[in-house]
C-alpha positions as CSV (number, residue, x, y, z in Angstrom):
1,X,47.0,-60.6,-31.4
2,X,43.7,-61.7,-29.8
3,X,45.1,-60.8,-26.4
4,X,46.0,-57.3,-27.7
5,X,42.5,-56.8,-29.1
6,X,40.9,-58.0,-25.8
7,X,43.1,-55.7,-23.8
8,X,42.3,-52.8,-26.0
9,X,38.5,-53.5,-25.8
10,X,38.8,-53.7,-22.0
11,X,40.6,-50.3,-21.9
12,X,37.9,-48.7,-24.0
13,X,35.2,-50.2,-21.9
14,X,36.9,-48.8,-18.8
15,X,37.2,-45.4,-20.4
16,X,33.5,-45.4,-21.4
17,X,32.5,-46.6,-18.0
18,X,34.5,-43.7,-16.4
19,X,33.0,-41.2,-18.8
20,X,29.5,-42.5,-18.1
21,X,29.9,-42.3,-14.4
22,X,31.3,-38.8,-14.6
23,X,28.4,-37.7,-16.7
24,X,25.9,-39.3,-14.4
25,X,27.5,-37.5,-11.4
26,X,27.3,-34.2,-13.2
27,X,23.7,-34.7,-14.1
28,X,22.8,-35.7,-10.5
29,X,24.5,-32.6,-9.2
30,X,22.8,-30.3,-11.7
31,X,19.4,-31.6,-10.8
32,X,19.6,-30.8,-7.1
33,X,19.5,-27.0,-6.9
34,X,20.8,-25.3,-3.8
35,X,18.5,-23.5,-1.4
36,X,17.9,-19.8,-2.3
37,X,19.9,-18.6,0.7
38,X,20.5,-15.1,-0.7
39,X,16.8,-14.6,-1.5
40,X,15.7,-15.8,1.9
41,X,18.2,-13.5,3.6
42,X,17.1,-10.5,1.6
43,X,13.5,-11.2,2.4
44,X,14.2,-11.6,6.1
45,X,16.2,-8.4,6.1
46,X,13.4,-6.5,4.3
47,X,10.8,-7.7,6.8
48,X,13.0,-6.7,9.7
49,X,13.4,-3.2,8.1
50,X,9.7,-2.9,7.6
51,X,9.1,-3.8,11.3
52,X,11.6,-1.2,12.4
53,X,9.9,1.4,10.2
54,X,6.6,0.6,12.1
55,X,5.0,-1.0,9.1
56,X,2.7,-3.1,11.3
57,X,1.0,0.2,12.3
58,X,0.8,1.7,8.8
59,X,0.9,-1.2,6.3
60,X,-0.1,-4.3,8.4
61,X,-1.6,-6.2,5.5
62,X,1.6,-5.9,3.4
63,X,3.8,-6.9,6.3
64,X,1.6,-10.0,7.0
65,X,1.8,-10.9,3.3
66,X,5.6,-10.7,3.4
67,X,5.7,-12.9,6.5
68,X,3.3,-15.4,5.0
69,X,5.4,-15.7,1.8
70,X,8.6,-16.1,3.8
71,X,7.1,-18.9,5.9
72,X,5.9,-20.6,2.6
73,X,9.4,-20.2,1.2
74,X,10.9,-21.9,4.2
75,X,8.5,-24.8,3.9
76,X,9.4,-25.1,0.2
77,X,13.1,-25.3,1.1
78,X,12.3,-28.1,3.6
79,X,10.4,-29.9,0.8
80,X,13.3,-29.4,-1.6
81,X,11.3,-27.2,-4.0
82,X,14.0,-24.7,-4.4
83,X,12.6,-22.8,-7.5
84,X,9.3,-22.3,-5.7
85,X,11.2,-21.3,-2.5
86,X,13.2,-18.7,-4.5
87,X,10.0,-17.2,-6.0
88,X,8.3,-17.0,-2.7
89,X,11.3,-15.4,-1.0
90,X,11.4,-12.8,-3.7
91,X,7.7,-12.1,-3.3
92,X,8.2,-11.8,0.5
93,X,10.9,-9.2,-0.1
94,X,8.8,-7.2,-2.5
95,X,5.8,-7.2,-0.1
96,X,8.1,-6.0,2.7
97,X,9.5,-3.2,0.5
98,X,5.9,-2.2,-0.4
99,X,5.1,-2.1,3.4
100,X,8.0,0.2,3.9
101,X,7.0,2.5,1.1
102,X,3.4,2.7,2.3
103,X,4.6,3.3,5.9
104,X,6.9,6.1,4.7
105,X,4.0,7.6,2.6
106,X,1.7,7.5,5.6
107,X,4.2,9.1,7.9
108,X,4.9,11.9,5.3
109,X,1.1,12.5,5.0
110,X,0.9,12.8,8.8
111,X,3.7,15.3,8.8
112,X,2.1,17.3,6.0
113,X,-1.2,17.5,7.9
114,X,0.6,18.6,11.1
115,X,2.5,21.3,9.2
116,X,-0.8,22.4,7.6
117,X,-2.4,22.8,11.0
118,X,0.6,24.7,12.2
119,X,0.5,27.1,9.3
120,X,-3.2,27.6,9.9
121,X,-2.6,28.4,13.5
122,X,0.1,30.8,12.5
123,X,-2.2,32.5,10.0
124,X,-4.9,32.9,12.6
125,X,-2.4,34.4,15.1
126,X,-1.1,36.9,12.5
127,X,-4.7,38.0,11.7
128,X,-5.4,38.5,15.4
129,X,-2.3,40.6,15.7
130,X,-3.3,42.6,12.6
131,X,-6.8,43.1,14.0
132,X,-5.5,44.5,17.3
133,X,-3.4,47.1,15.7
């Protein structure tokens, strides 16, 4: 009878030990977040798009801000501060998208000015033609 009780206690101890180790493993895995790869990729892509759109010329400050945030995000990943890295990568993407928007607005304004000058020149030519007749 004592042997049976000892054996049963040993089985329970083995079961509890297994459950404790499994729980400990899950907690360890949950506490180490993965690098924000998707956020970093989206930020890099947005910066590349801004550079292709000539943002350095029209929105240099915003583009520099995006590059600075991305560099800080990469440093945070290296220091295993994944939440901070994700936040910085998202800020980099937003800054790059702002640079693109400002670049597009500046280009559109330049086109509008050029079209206005063309319309004025056309008006002047039409008035000259009317004066000659």
